[in-house]
N, C-alpha and C positions, 0 to 999 in steps of 0.2 A: 501292859497298861502304860509303862514309862515310854515305850516306843510310840504308841498311838498318841500320847500326849505331845510328844515332840513333833509328830507329823501334823497334829492339829495346830500347833503354834506356827508351823510353816504356812499353813493355809490361812490362818488369821492374819499373818503379816502380809501375805499377798492380797488378801481381801481389803485390808486397810490401805495398802498402796494403791489399789484400783479405785476404791471409793473416794479417797481424798486426793487423787491425782498426784501421788508422790513419785519421786524418782530416787530410789534408794541405791542405785548402782554405785554411787560414789563411796558407799560404805563397804564395797567389795574389796578384794585384795588387788592392789596394783603393785607389781613386782618392783623391788628396789627403790621405792619411794617411801619415805618415812611416814607420810600420812596414809599411805596404802597399807601399812602394817596393821592398822586396826581391823582390816578385813580378815585377819587370821581368826578373829572371834566372830565376825558377822557373816562371812561369806556363805557358810552352809545354810543360813537362814533366808537368803535372798535368791530370787529366781526371776529370770528375764520374761517368762510368759507362763500362762496357766499350763500349757503343754509341758514346759520344762519342769514345773512343779509336780505335775502328775507323773511324769516319767521317773522322778526320784522318790515319790511318796510310797509307791507299792514296794519297791525293793527294800527301802529302809524299814517299812512296817514288817515285812516278812523276815528279812535277814536280821534285823535288830531283835525281834521277838525270839527268833531261833537262837541267837547268841545268848540272850539273857536266860533262856530256858535250859540250854545244854551246857554252856560254859559260864556259869555265874561268876566264878572267881576271876576268870580272864576278862570278862566284860568290864570290870572296874578299871582295867588298864586299857583295853582295846578301844573302847568308845572315846575317851578323852584324847588318847594319843593319835588316833586317826583323825578325829575332829580338828584338832589343832595342828597336828603334824603335816597333814596333806596341804593345808593352806599355807603353812610356814614354808614348806618346800616350794610351793608355787611362788611365793614372794621372793625367794632366793633365785630360782632358776627359770621361771616361765617367761613367756613373751610379754612385752610391754603393752598391757591392756587390762581393763577391769575383768577380774575373774569372779563369778558368782555361782551359787548353786551348791547343793549337797551331794553332787556326784562323787566327790572325793571320799565322802563318808560311805556312800552305798558301794562303791568299788572296793574300798578297804574292807568292808564287812564281807562282801562276796568272796574275795580272795583269801581272807583269813579263814572263813568257814570251810572253804574247799581245801585249802592247804593243810589245815590242822587235822581234817578228817583223814587225809592221806597219810599224815605223819603218825597219828595215834592208832589208826587201824583197828579200833574196837567197833562193835556192831553199830552202836548209836552214832558214832562219829562218821563211819562209812555211809550209813543211811542218810545222814544230814548232808554230807559232802556230795553224794549223788543227787539228792534233791536240789541242792543249790546249783549244781552244774546243769541239771535238766531245765530248771526255771530260768537261770540267768547266765548260762554259759556263753550266750551271744555277746555279753558285755566285754569279753576278752578283747574283741576287736576295737573297743573304745579306747584302749591304751595307746593306740597308734594314731598319728596325725591323720586327720580327715577333713571334715568341714572346718574352714578357717574360723567360723564363729563359735566353735565348740572348744572348750578348754580341755583338750586331751591331756594336758599336763596334770590337771586335778585328778583325772582318771588314773593316770600312770603312777603318780606319787601315792595316791590312796591305795592302789593295788600293791605297790612296793612295800609300803608300811604294813599292810595286812599280811603279806607273806613273811616279812621279817618277824612280826609279832607271833605268827603261828609257830615258827621255829623256837622262839624264846619262851613261849608259854605252853608248849605242848604237854608239859607235865603239871601245869598249874591246877587243873581240875582233876579230881580222882576219877579213875576209870570206873565204869558201871560194874556192879558185882557180876561175877561169872554165873551164868544160869546153870543150875544143877537139876537133873531129872530125878524123878522119884526112884527109879530103879538103881540109881547110883548110891542111894542112902539106905536101901533095904538091907536087913541083916543077911549076911552071907554073900552079899554081892561081890563079884570079882572085878576089880579095877584092871585097867590096862597094864599097870606095872606088875600086878600079881599074876595076871594071865600069862605074861611072857617072861616071868622070872624063872631062870634056870633052876634056882634053888627050890622054888615051890613045887615044880613039876619034876624035880630030880633029873633034869636034862644035863647031859654031859657032852662035851665036845670031844 
């Protein structure tokens, strides 16, 4: 619900910009200019075109919902840090131009979910990691320079922050309970340790 509400806000902003013939690009992040620093807060809310908005909406909806469902504790850190951190890194290091769009957020979420799944290696984490890679693995190429009109810096720094957070927060959320089968709890059932215990079977070397 929270993720879909955020996506709805993005569409409402773009709709208002179109209806009232507004140009909000000056509220984006402009590196190393003091007035461009306000874009750290507004950059993810602004998009250059409807296509740009659509390209970010689906990943944010899917990845954001997955994050909130599987890693609830981590999400309280991951979302604000990626949201603000990717734009702040752009302000410090990126090319001198206005940078707008929620790509830093979507890339950060994708790389966080994939990386933490590899690090935790429990069933739910692995399944989500594979799903993320299957759906959005092509985003990896976006961290490299390509189209001059695309802020690959936002992609790169979002991805970098997502990876770092995955390492820092890999134990933040509890692992899912280990599944036990009915035969493991039946009276007289023999576990692996018992079955191969030299003492139980009087085995001698």
